[in-house]
N, C-alpha and C positions, 0 to 999 in steps of 0.2 A: 454331376452331382456325386459326392462321395460321403464318407463318414467323417464326422468331426469329433475331436476330443473334447469331452466335457467332464466336469467334476461329477462325483458320485451322486446319484439320485437320492433325495429330491433336490439337493443343493444345486444341481445343474440348471434347474429352472429358475432358481432365485439368485444365482451368481455367487453364492457363498463359497469360500475357499474350503477345500477338502483335500486330504492327502491321496485318496484313491481316484483313479481315472477310469473311464470306460468310453467306448465309442458310441456316440449318440446317432440314432437313425435320422436321416435327412427327410423326415416326413412330419406333417402337421396334422394327420388324421388319426393319430393314436393318443389316447388319454395318457396322462402321466402314470396312472396306476397300471395300465396295460403295458406300457413301455417298461416300467420297473419290474413287472412280473416276467416279461420277456428276457430282460437282462439277467434276472435271478436264475431263470431256466438255463440260459447260456453258461452262466458261471458254475452251475451245478454239474454241467457235463464234463466228462473226462476228456483228456486230449484225444483218445481214440474215438470217442463218440463225436467230438467236433470234427475230426478227420473224416469219419463216415458221413456226417452231414454235408460236409464240403463236397465229397465225392458224389453223393446223391444229387446235390444241387447242380454240380457240373454236368452230370449225365443228363439231367432234365433240361438244362440250358442247351446242351449240344443237340438233344432230340428235337427241341423246339426250332433250333436253327436249321436242322436237317429237314424238318417238316416244311418250314418256310421255303427252303430251296426247292423241294419237290413240288410245292404248290406253284411257285413262280416258273419252274422249268419242268413241266410234267413229262417231257420226252427225254429228259436226261437219264443216262444210264448210271449205274452205281459208281463208276469211277468219276464221272462228271459231278455227281452229287458230292462225293468226298472232296473233290478238288474245290468246289464252290464253298463248302463248309470250311475248308482250310483257308481259303482266301478271305472269308469273312472273319475267321478267328485269328489268323496269323498274318494276313496281308497277302496281296497278290504276288509279290516277289517270292515269298516262301512257297505258296501254292504252285507257282510255276516251276520251282525247283523240285518239288515233291511229285508233281503230276505234269511232266513236260509235254505229254501228248494232248492235254486239254487246254484249249485257248479260252481264257476268261477275259473278255474285253468290255463287259457291260456292268462292272461294279462301280 
């Protein structure tokens, strides 16, 4: 599931042509008003603010991934946890090159 390109709100919901585009969220549980407000907030952010938001979300996703690894492998040491996060994030081949001492055969 990814983002789809749609015409500017509220035209996106009616199919009317519009010269500006935005990326429509792939969810059906958000009202058109809330979605339009969210898009307005995103548009109001500076490039630096959007970059900071991306970095925060990336750190949060990595922390959740690491927490999941720790829950599934409670006896794993720090190197194994990092190797497993790398395998999930970048694939087993990359993780094996980065952490040759850790065998990951259960992904």
